[in-house]
N, C-alpha and C positions, 0 to 999 in steps of 0.2 A: 504494500500500500504506500503510495507516495504522499497521500494526505489522509488523515484520520476520517473515517466515515462519520456523517452527522445524522444518519437515518437508520432506524432499526425496524425491521419487519418481523412481527410476531405472528406465527401461524398456529392456530389451535388444533387440537386433535379430535378424534371421534368422540361422540356423545357430548361435545362441548361447542361453544360459540366464541366469538371474540370477547365476550364478557369475562371469560376465564382469565384474561390478562389484565384485568382492571388495576390491580395493585402494581404489577410490573410497569404498566404504562406510566403511572404516577412517579414511580421511582426513577425510571429512565428519563422522563421529561424533566425531573428535578436536576438531573445531571446535564441537561442542555440538549438532549436529543429529540429529533422529530420521531415519533413512534407511530407506526401504522399497524393495524390489526385486521387485515382482510378476512372476511368469512369465505367459506366455500360458496360456489354459486347457489343461490337460494337461501343463504343464511345472512340475516341482517344483524347489525351491531346492537349492543345494549340489552337492557331488560326486555325491550319490545321484541327483539329478535328471538329471545328465549320463549317468550309467551306465544309468538306466532308459530313456532315450530311445535310447541306442545298442543296447540289448537289444531294445526293442520301441517303435517310434515311432508305432504306430497311434493312440495317444491324441490326437495332434496332426494326423493326416493330413487331416482335413476342416476344420480351423480356418481361418477367414477374417478379414478386417479387422474386420467388424462384431462378431464374437464377441470379439475381443481388446478392441475399444473398449468394448463393453458391460461386460466384466469390469473393465477399468481404471476406467471411469466409476463403477461401483458402489463400488470401493475408495476412490476419491478423495472421493466424496460422503459417505462415512462419517467423514471427518476433521473435526475441530473447526474448523480454519482452512485456507484455501487453501494448498497446498504449492507449492514450486518443482518443476516437472516437467521432467526431462531425459530425452532418449532418444537412443540411438545407432542409426544406420542406419535400418531401418524403424521402430525405436523412436523415432527422431527424427520420423518421419512421425506416429506416434501422439501424440507430445508436441504437435506442431503442431495436430493435429485436436482434441485435448483442450482446448488453449488456445482454439481456435476455437469450441468448445462452451461457453465461459464458465467453464472450470475452471482452477484454478491461479493463483498470484500472478505467475508469470513462467514462460516456457518456453524451453528450450534444445534445439535440434536439432543433434546432433553427426553430421556426415557423413550427413545425413538424405536419405532417398529422396523422390522427387517426389510431391506431391499432384496431384490432377487440375488441369490448367491449366498445369503445368510440364512441358514436352515435350522438354527436352534429353535426348538419349540418345547419349552419346559411345561410340565403338567399344569402348573398354576396359570400359565398363559392359555393353554387349551381350555381349562375350566372357565376362564374369564370370557372367552369369545364363543364358547359352545352355544349359549343362548341364541346367537345369531346364525352360526354356521350349521347348526343341526338341521335346519330347514332350507333346502336349496331354493325354495320359492322366495325366500327373504332377499335374494339378490336384486329383486325389483322393488324392495320396500325400504322404508326408513324404520329402524327397529330401536325401541327404547330398552334401557335396563331398569329393572325394579330397584327399589332402595337397597334390598338385600344384595342383589348382584353388584350394584355400584359400590357398596361397602367392601365387598370382597376384592373387586377388580381395581378400585381407585383409592380407597381410603382405609385400608386394612389396619393402619397404625393408629387411627382415630377411634374414639368411642362412638357409640351409635348416635348420640345426639349431635356431635360435631359432623359426623358423616351425613346425617339427614339434612343438616343445615346446608352443607355443600351441595347435596343432591337437589334440594329445593331451589337453590339459587342458580345452579349452572347446568344441570343435566338435561339433555334433550334427545329425541330420537336421532339416530345416525344413519347415513346412507350405507346400507349393508354391502352394496356393490364394491365399495372400497376394501372392505375386509375380505371379501371373496377374491378380489384381484390380488391382494397381498398374500393371502393364504395359498393361492394356486399358482403363484409366480414361478415356482420351480418347475412346473410342468406346462408352462405357457410360453410358447414361442413369441418373441418380441413383447414380453410382459411389460406392462406400463411402469413397473418398478425397477426396470433394468438400469444398472449403474456400472460405470466403467471404473473398476478398482485400480486399473493401471494408469490412470490419468495423472501425469506428473505436473500438469499445469493448472489444476483446479485450485480454488482458494482454500485456505486452512479450514479444517473441520474438527470440531470437538464433539465427543460423545459423552453425555452426562447420564449417570445411572443412579437410581434409588436402590439402596441395598436391600430394602424390604418390599420392593415393587412386585406385585403379583402378576399383573397382566403383561408386563414387559420387563422381566428380571434382568440384572446386569449381564448375564451370559449372552443375551441377544446383542447388546451394544458392544460387549467385549469381542465377540466374534467379528462384528462389523469393523471395529477398530483394527483388529489383528489382520484382517484380510486387506484393509487399506494399507497398513504399514508394510505388509509383505510385498505388495505389488506396485506401490506408488512412492515416489520421492517427495510428494507434497506433504505439508505439515498436517499431522494427524495426532490427536490427543484423546485421552479417556480419563474420566475420574468417576469415583463412586462416593456418593453421600450415604454412609451407613445409616440404617434405621429409618430411611425415608421411603414413603410409599409412592404410588403413581400420581398422587394429587400434588405434583411439584409446584404448580403455580399458586396454590392457596394453602397448602399445609403449613402449620406453624414452622417458622424457620426458613420460609421461602426466600427471605432477603439474602441469605448467604449464597443460595443457588443463583439468584439473579445477579448478584455482584460478581461472583466468580465467572459466570458466563460472559458478562460484558467486559470485565477486565481482561479475560483471555482473548476475546475477539479483537480488542484493541492492541494486544501484544501477544500474538499467538506463539506458543512453545509446543514442541512435539513431545510425545511420550505419555506415560502414566503419571497423572498429577495428584498431588496431595489436595484433597478437597478443602482442607482448612486454610491452605496458603495459596493454592493454585500453582505451586512450584513442582517441577518434575521430581519424582522419587527414585 
């Protein structure tokens, strides 16, 4: 980077909307950044966007990986300078794919889902996504999680009251097609989640894991990190926040994750990082 980026693009994950980033937006704006939180096609910002999807989720029922990527690509290409791109969960996958497409000054994948070629599938992940994948007809639907399912997949380190508060504020039905495309990528030719692990020219990429994450445990991001390091000379890093679940954006202590992510993006270093300091270990 010849000049430091002044814009951050935050990409939400499945079962979420741009509202999930509300605290991160404030924190990054206080540091002087312009912060953009685009929704997937059919997803509007704010509390109104959550309410609209809960009332009628048909607008996102057929949305897939390519539709989201095209939407995000168009937004980023309109910016005057390359932004920092951060994404959570499948938003982390989108951040990685966008960086792989030559966009962004740096990318951060927070609890990111696998791209094609990363085949780790822990039992806790399978249990978390089974409510969607067990019915092939869901591929054309937007599927919600129940509060109990959300507690297991997203907020397993929180008590039931705190988990229900997060569910009531943020959770929405999600386009199941994205999950099917991600889950079947290994057997899909030209899968939408295809990523070039041997790209030496891509921007720096950081994988952040929650040590107690059920839906996307650290083994998923670690395999992604190791495959990038093996095949590419581009800067790649990985860190694990022990004891944290999948609700990275809102779980107590989110400030430490947000600060490390931004500090690293402004000064990327390769390797496995100490989550307390951001330094290589």
